[in-house]
C-alpha positions in Angstrom: -25.2 -11.4 17.2 -22.1 -11.6 18.7 -20.3 -9.2 16.6 -23.3 -6.4 17.5 -22.4 -7.3 21.6 -18.9 -6.6 20.8 -19.9 -3.1 19.1 -22.1 -2.2 22.2 -19.4 -2.6 24.7 -16.8 -1.0 22.8 -18.9 1.6 22.4 -19.6 1.8 25.8 -16.5 1.6 27.2 -15.2 4.3 24.6 -18.2 6.5 25.5 -17.0 6.2 29.6 -13.5 6.8 28.7 -14.2 10.2 27.3 -16.7 11.1 29.4 -14.2 11.5 32.2 -11.7 13.9 32.7 -8.1 13.2 33.6 -8.1 15.5 36.7 -10.6 14.8 39.1 -11.9 18.7 39.8 -10.8 20.4 43.5 -14.3 20.7 46.0 -15.0 21.3 49.4 -13.7 18.2 50.5 -10.3 19.1 48.9 -10.9 22.3 50.6 -11.8 20.5 53.8 -9.5 18.3 53.2 -6.0 21.0 53.3 -6.9 22.8 56.5 -7.2 19.1 58.1 -3.9 19.1 56.9 -3.1 22.5 58.4 -3.7 21.6 61.9 -2.0 19.0 61.5 0.9 21.0 60.0 0.6 23.2 63.7 0.1 20.6 66.0 3.3 18.9 64.7 5.1 22.3 64.8 4.0 22.5 68.4 4.7 19.3 69.4 8.5 19.5 67.3 7.7 16.4 65.7 9.9 17.2 63.0 9.2 13.6 61.6 5.9 14.7 60.6 5.9 18.1 60.7 8.1 17.0 57.5 5.7 14.1 56.0 3.6 17.0 55.1 6.1 18.1 52.7 6.5 17.1 49.2 10.1 15.8 48.3 10.6 18.5 46.1 9.3 21.7 48.0 10.4 25.1 48.1 10.2 27.3 50.8 10.6 31.0 51.3 11.1 32.3 54.4 11.1 35.8 55.1 14.9 37.7 54.7 16.3 34.2 53.3 17.1 33.1 50.0 15.0 29.9 49.1 15.2 26.2 50.4 14.6 23.2 48.5 13.7 19.8 49.5 12.5 18.3 53.0 16.6 18.0 54.6 16.4 22.0 53.6 12.9 22.5 55.1 14.1 20.5 58.4 17.1 22.1 58.9 15.4 25.3 58.8 13.0 23.9 61.6 16.0 22.4 63.7 17.4 25.8 63.9 13.7 27.9 64.7 13.0 24.8 67.2 16.9 25.6 69.0 15.9 29.9 69.0 12.8 28.6 71.1 10.0 28.1 68.8 6.8 26.9 69.2 3.1 27.8 70.0 1.9 28.7 66.4 -1.0 28.8 65.3 -2.6 28.7 61.9 -5.8 30.3 60.5 -6.7 29.3 57.4 -8.8 32.0 55.5 -9.1 30.6 51.3 -8.7 27.4 49.7 -9.3 27.0 46.0 -7.6 25.4 43.5 -8.0 22.9 40.3 -6.9 19.1 40.2 -4.1 18.4 41.6 -3.0 21.8 42.7 -4.2 24.3 45.4 -3.6 27.2 46.9 -4.1 28.6 50.8 -4.1 31.4 52.3 -4.7 32.8 56.2 -2.6 34.2 58.7 -0.5 33.6 61.7 0.5 33.6 65.2 4.2 32.3 67.0 5.4 32.7 70.0 8.9 32.0 70.8 10.9 31.5 74.1 14.5 31.6 73.4 16.9 30.1 76.0 18.1 33.1 76.8 16.4 37.1 76.6 12.8 37.7 76.2 9.7 36.0 74.9 8.9 37.7 71.6 5.5 37.4 69.5 5.5 37.2 65.4 2.1 37.2 63.4 1.8 37.4 60.5 0.3 36.0 56.7 1.4 32.8 55.3 0.3 30.9 51.7 0.6 27.3 51.0 0.5 26.1 47.4 -0.1 21.9 48.1 -0.2 19.4 45.1 -1.9 16.2 45.6 -0.1 12.9 46.1 -1.6 10.2 44.3 0.5 7.5 45.4 0.2 8.5 49.2 -3.6 10.1 49.0 -2.5 13.4 50.6 -2.2 17.2 49.8 1.4 18.2 50.3 2.7 21.2 50.6 4.9 22.1 47.8 5.4 25.4 48.1 5.7 27.9 51.6 6.4 31.4 51.7 5.0 34.0 55.0 5.5 37.5 56.3 5.6 39.1 59.4 3.0 42.1 59.9 4.9 44.0 62.8 8.1 45.9 61.6 10.1 43.5 64.4 9.7 41.3 66.9 7.7 42.6 70.2 8.8 41.4 73.1 6.1 41.1 76.0 6.7 42.8 79.3 6.3 40.4 82.4 4.3 43.2 84.3 
């Protein structure tokens, strides 16, 4: 009898193990979490909260700003943002348009607008599109940005008239 019970338990355990996928499917809850992280990103950017901003990136992130070489890692991304903030960057708005994925990888595309108020010179606005590639970090139980790329829809920064 013990042998029958043991075989039944092993068969049930083996069946359960074989039926489970190694990856959890990407679903609506994941898309909602990514959209929430994107809003946290914009809030951290607007508050110039570098610690929070960089915590949304993976340690191995690849960052591809327009008209510049690819940067790798949080330190390089932090240096880039510091330069943007020093030049008056603020008031970032992100609108997520499309989120999809598979397992632990996801993409998000959307649009942005950014107002700059440099220490000297006129206020400018930019708008364009962005693409984030997200990776789920199990240790942090969070989606982190692995790749960032964006480009402007405008030929150059547009001055805001004071009229």
